[in-house]
TIBA-628711 format. One record per residue (C-alpha): y, x, z; residue number from 1. Coordinates in Angstrom, 3 decimals. Each point is the difference from the previous one (the first is absolute). Layout:
<sites>
SITE          y          x          z   seq
SITE          Y          X          Z   NUM
...
</sites>
This chain:
<sites>
SITE          y          x          z   seq
SITE     78.960     -8.692    -10.844     1
SITE     -1.296     -3.084     -1.837     2
SITE      0.694     -0.108     -3.728     3
SITE      0.378     -3.473     -1.499     4
SITE     -0.881     -0.626     -3.637     5
SITE      0.163     -2.626     -2.716     6
SITE     -2.583      0.405     -2.745     7
SITE     -0.613     -2.040     -3.157     8
SITE     -3.719     -0.360     -0.713     9
SITE     -2.217     -2.060     -2.238    10
SITE     -2.834     -1.493      2.030    11
SITE     -3.196     -1.624     -1.194    12
SITE     -3.406     -0.826      1.376    13
SITE     -3.027      1.968     -1.139    14
SITE     -2.147     -3.142      0.328    15
SITE      2.364     -2.372     -1.849    16
SITE      0.779     -0.773     -3.614    17
SITE      3.594     -0.930      0.899    18
SITE      2.787      2.148     -1.398    19
SITE      1.456      2.609      2.383    20
SITE      3.402     -0.799      1.517    21
SITE      3.108      2.129      0.410    22
SITE      1.145      0.135      3.638    23
SITE      2.507      1.825      2.145    24
SITE     -1.440      1.425      3.233    25
SITE      2.134      0.921      3.006    26
SITE     -1.269      2.032      2.911    27
SITE      0.003      3.413      1.627    28
SITE     -1.732      3.195     -1.047    29
SITE     -2.130      0.212      3.140    30
SITE     -1.719     -3.329     -0.630    31
SITE     -3.632      0.329     -0.996    32
SITE     -1.575     -0.840     -3.338    33
SITE     -1.977     -2.677      1.893    34
SITE      3.262     -1.684      1.086    35
SITE      1.310     -0.009     -3.577    36
SITE     -3.330     -1.407     -1.209    37
SITE      0.182     -2.794      2.643    38
SITE      3.559     -0.868     -1.042    39
SITE     -0.915     -0.092     -3.682    40
SITE     -3.109     -2.074      0.780    41
SITE      2.144     -2.522      1.890    42
SITE      2.422     -0.184     -2.910    43
SITE     -2.890     -0.715     -2.365    44
SITE     -1.315     -2.749      2.249    45
SITE     -2.840      1.871      1.668    46
SITE     -0.785     -0.573      3.698    47
SITE      0.568      2.621      2.690    48
SITE     -3.149     -1.000      1.936    49
SITE     -3.536     -0.968     -0.971    50
SITE     -1.737     -3.201      1.161    51
SITE     -1.039      1.721      3.255    52
SITE      3.602      0.979      0.788    53
SITE     -0.482      3.689     -0.814    54
SITE      2.693      1.835     -2.023    55
SITE     -0.869      0.524     -3.654    56
SITE      0.243      3.548     -1.341    57
SITE      1.674     -0.124     -3.400    58
SITE      0.189      3.120     -2.126    59
SITE      2.334      1.292     -2.703    60
SITE     -0.734      1.898     -3.202    61
SITE      2.764      1.650     -2.044    62
SITE     -0.826     -0.569     -3.676    63
SITE      2.062      3.009     -1.184    64
SITE     -2.245      2.422      1.876    65
SITE     -3.113     -2.123      0.620    66
SITE      0.244      0.976      3.675    67
SITE     -1.069     -2.424      2.707    68
SITE      2.494      0.641      2.777    69
SITE     -1.247      0.777      3.517    70
SITE      0.895     -2.961      2.262    71
SITE      1.110      2.222      2.903    72
SITE      2.293      2.220     -2.122    73
SITE      3.755     -0.388      0.557    74
SITE      1.852     -1.135     -3.112    75
SITE      2.046      3.221      0.094    76
SITE     -3.160      1.991     -0.790    77
SITE     -1.427     -1.954     -2.960    78
SITE      0.629      0.375     -3.730    79
SITE      1.745     -3.334     -0.556    80
SITE      2.908     -0.143     -2.441    81
SITE      2.598     -2.582     -0.991    82
SITE     -1.534     -2.355     -2.576    83
SITE     -3.647      0.875      0.754    84
SITE     -2.661     -2.612     -0.669    85
SITE     -1.858     -0.460      3.288    86
SITE     -3.218     -2.007      0.174    87
SITE     -0.851     -1.836      3.215    88
SITE     -3.639      0.477      0.928    89
SITE     -1.148     -3.207      1.687    90
SITE     -2.790      0.118      2.613    91
SITE     -2.548     -2.767      0.479    92
SITE      1.543     -2.882      1.908    93
SITE      3.401      0.435     -1.647    94
SITE      0.075     -3.344     -1.828    95
SITE      3.389     -1.023     -1.310    96
SITE      2.210     -2.395      1.959    97
SITE      3.582     -1.243     -0.397    98
SITE      2.270      3.013     -0.576    99
SITE      2.195      0.935      2.949   100
SITE      3.012      0.481     -2.297   101
SITE      0.008     -3.740     -0.823   102
SITE      1.361     -1.043      3.423   103
SITE     -0.680      0.374      3.684   104
SITE     -2.043     -2.557      1.942   105
SITE      3.188     -1.763      1.138   106
SITE      1.149     -0.396     -3.623   107
SITE      2.758      2.596      0.218   108
SITE      0.113      2.830     -2.530   109
SITE     -1.265      3.240      1.510   110
SITE      1.700      3.393      0.028   111
SITE     -2.693      1.875     -1.929   112
SITE     -0.622      3.714     -0.188   113
SITE     -1.635     -0.496     -3.429   114
SITE      2.340     -1.707     -2.457   115
SITE     -0.900     -1.239     -3.514   116
SITE      2.086      1.587     -2.739   117
SITE     -0.894     -2.680     -2.550   118
SITE     -0.287     -3.722      0.548   119
SITE     -3.637     -1.147      0.005   120
SITE     -0.984     -2.033     -3.050   121
SITE     -0.600     -3.643      0.866   122
SITE     -2.882     -1.801     -1.731   123
SITE      1.051     -2.599     -2.548   124
SITE     -1.165     -3.576      0.260   125
</sites>
């Protein structure tokens, strides 16, 4: 039996000075930590592949515990709680690009699995 979940998290990047963002994540408990990390990376505008076309291996660290989560662990087995601050660990080759949440390639809004809970601040000027 697959258990679906919706979890509110605060996500930031360990290598960035930008403020962490509150998001709502939807998925199932058997998904891996690596899959969640890829989804969060895409939300934050990080690429899925490096320049050679190889998948990038993002990591996650839970600030409450200091634990770096094992990428192959199912989400049902990790100590991740509602409201946790999770830091995305970005590998080399993970330069930022246009965030996937902005719009799909055809200009249509996507149906995301990571949803912002607060509107992003727009720069003035």
